[in-house]
N, C-alpha and C positions, 0 to 999 in steps of 0.2 A: 676097168670103170668107164661106165657110159660116159659121152659127151654130157648128157643132162645133168648127170650126178656131179660131174666135174664143175659145170656151169653154178649148180646149188651151192657147192663147197665156196666157190669164189664169191658167191654173193653175199653182200654184206648186209646184217641187220637194220642199217640206217639207209636202205633204198626201197622206200615203199611203192607200191604200185598205185599210181596218181595218174595214169593215162585218161581214164575218164574224165577226171577234174581239168587237166589240160584242155579236152576237148571243148569240155564247158567254158573254160575261160576264153579259148581264142574266139568262141562264138559269141562273147557277151559285149556288149556295149560299155564304153567308159562310164564309169559311175561309182557308187558305194558298194553296191553288190559284187561288182566286178574286183574291188579293191580288198573286199572281205576275203574272196576265194583265192586272190592271189597271196594274200595275207596267210592262209590255212595251208597253203602249198609251201610257202618258204618255211613256215613251222614244221611241216611235215620232212623237208629235207636238210633241216639245220644240223641234224647230228652228221649227216654225211660232209658238211660244209665244215663243223667242227674237227671232225677225223682229218681232212685235208689240211686244216690249220696245224694240226698236232705235228706234221712232218717237219714243220719248219721250227718247232720250240726250242730247238737248241743252237739257234743262231744270234742269240742276243737279244731277242725280243720278247716283250711281255706275252703270254699265252693268251691271255684275255683281250689285248690288242690285235693279236692275230686272228683270233675268233670273230671278231668284229668285222674286220677286213674281209674275211672268207664270208661272213654273213653278207657284207655288201655286194659281194660278187654273186652270191645265191641269188639276191633281190635283182640284180642285173640280168642273171640268166633266165629266171621265171618271167620277167618282163619281156624278154625278147625271143623266147623259145615258142615256135610255132609247130605243133605236132603234123599240121598239114603237109609239112615239106618233108616229112618221114624221119624216121630216127627217133630213138628212145631220149628221154630227157637228160637221163645220167651222163652218155657221151658227150651230151653238149653242155651240160653243166659244169663238169670238171674241169675244162680247160678255161674255162671263164673265170670260175673261182680261184685256179691255180694262177692264172694271168693276173689276177687281181692282188694275190700274195706276192706274186714277182715283183710287181708293180710298186708295191708298198716299199720292198726292199731295196729298190732301184730308187725311188724318190723320196721316200721318209725316214728310213732306217739309218742312215749313214749319219755320224757327227759332222763329218766335214763332206762338202761338195765336190764329188768326184765325177768326171765325165762318163756318160753312158758306156762309151768303147771301152775306158780304163776297169769298170764295173765288170764288164763281161771277160775282160784279159784276167781278173781277179777270180771270177767263179771258175773259168776253165783251168787256171793254174792250179787253183785249190784243189779241185776235183783231182786232176792229174796227179798232184803231189801226193794226194792221200793214196790214189790206186798205187802207185808206184812202191809206196812206203809199206803198203800191207801186201804187196806181192810175195810170193813165196821166195825164201833166200834173202829178200832185202833186208840187210843189218844195220843201214844207216840212210839218212836222207837224201833223196835223188838230187844231182847236181843240176846246174840249170841246163847244162847240154842234154842231159837225160830227159828233163822235163820237156825243152823244146821238140826233142825228137819224138816223143811220146804223144806229145799234144799236136803236133805239125805247126808249130809256131817258131817265130825267129827268137834268137836268146833274149834279144833286146825286147820284145813283146813280153816274154817271161819275167824278167827281170821287172818291168812296170807291173806287171800283175802281182808280184810277190811285194813290191812297194806298197800297193793299194789292200793287200791283206791286212795291214797294219793300221790302216786310215777307217775302217768300219767304226771303230770307237775310239775317242779320244781319251787322252789320260789327265786326269785332274791335277791341278798344280799342287793339292793337298795330299796327293798319293805318296806314300813313303817309298822311298829308293828301295831297290833290291839289296839286302844285306845290312841295311841301316838298322841299328838297334836303339838309336836316341830319337826316332820322330823325325829324322832329317827328310824333308821332301823336296820334290823337284822344285817347287818354289825357291827353295834356299839356295838352288844352283844359279838361280836367274839374277842377272843384273838388275840394279835399281836406280832411278834417277838419282844424279848427284845435286844434292841440295844449293852446293856452293857454284855450280857451274854459271849461273846467272849473275853471281856476284864477280866471279873472276872476267865476264864479257864486259860487264859494266865497268870494272875498274880499266880493262884494256881500251875501252872506247875513251874514256875520259881522261887517260894519261897524256896524249899529246895537247889536248886542251889544257891541261894543269900546266904543262910547260910553257905554253903562251902567255900566262898570266903574269902581270907584275911581282915582283919577287915578294914584295910584302904582303900581297894578297895569297900568294903560295904557302907563306909561312903563318899566315892566320888561318887559312884553311887546314894545314897540319895539325897547328895546334888545336882547332876545334874538334877535328874529325879522326885525328889519328892519336892524340893524347887526351881527348876528351877533355879538354878545359872548357870552363865556361865563359861566356862572352866578358864576363866582370874581370876575371882573372888575366885574360888576353889583353883586355884594356889597360889594367894596370901594369902589366909586362911590357907594353909598348908604348905606354904613356899617352894613350888617346881616350877618347870618351867611349863608353858601352854602346851609345847610339851609333857611333861612327864604325865601330866593329860590325854590328848588325848589318848596317849599311854595306858594308864591304862584303860581308859574307854573301848576302842575298844577291847582289850584283855580281860577284864571281861566280855563284851557281847558277844565275841566270844566263851569264855569258857561256859557260861551260854546255848547259842544256842546248842552249841556241845553235852552237856550233856541232854538237853530237847530231842534233836533228837535221841541220841544214847538209851536213857531209855525209854522203853514204858510206858505210863503212864495209868497203871493199876488201881491204886485207883481213886474212885470217887469223885468228889468235894465236900467238907464238905459244909454241908447246914446248915444255922443257926438255931437253934430250937425256 
């Protein structure tokens, strides 16, 4: 087979002959006419950009989003290409479009922010694992040492890349756990704030202040807040007026509040063994 026929077979249908249009574009001044011609060139080469986007369609991103990113790379390539420097448009455009796609995956596609170095380690490890796993005679996943040797990396970098493989997509808290048949989700395994923690802290804060009150006032507070007695019932039991009970409760609460606010609580809340 001749070189001409081989080139013809490798040539895609989405690579139109637009050399003359690019020559015209390079000679045009900025303006509506130039913009219209540039738009025509983008439209002509858009199938090639979409073909390049399809190479990345199985990496967790929507194909339409990838095609838009590729189109953006094509617009940049059309705008920057200068035929007077020599070389065809296709070899110039492909790296520009592919670079835009890779930049999208690097900067926008990760659910978690991962440093660029770690992303590169992840990509290198992923490719190496795939190559080793599909190699002839490989009946199991390669070890860290095998990946490190094949990729020319340290084992520490391999482990970092392997950890990053699972960081591309985050797992929803509503996702059902593997093996669960009752809708048990990841959220069900997480702890929740204890509603009574603040109550415990408040009680421990006021406890020493309560002990410093006169015995009668301690007793009144106990009857009111722990036995839930009314002021009238307390007054009748102690043989004093309800108004006096009310004043004693107000004064005691104010005293405790002032002491708690004035004294920094440096002691930790005791925890039962």
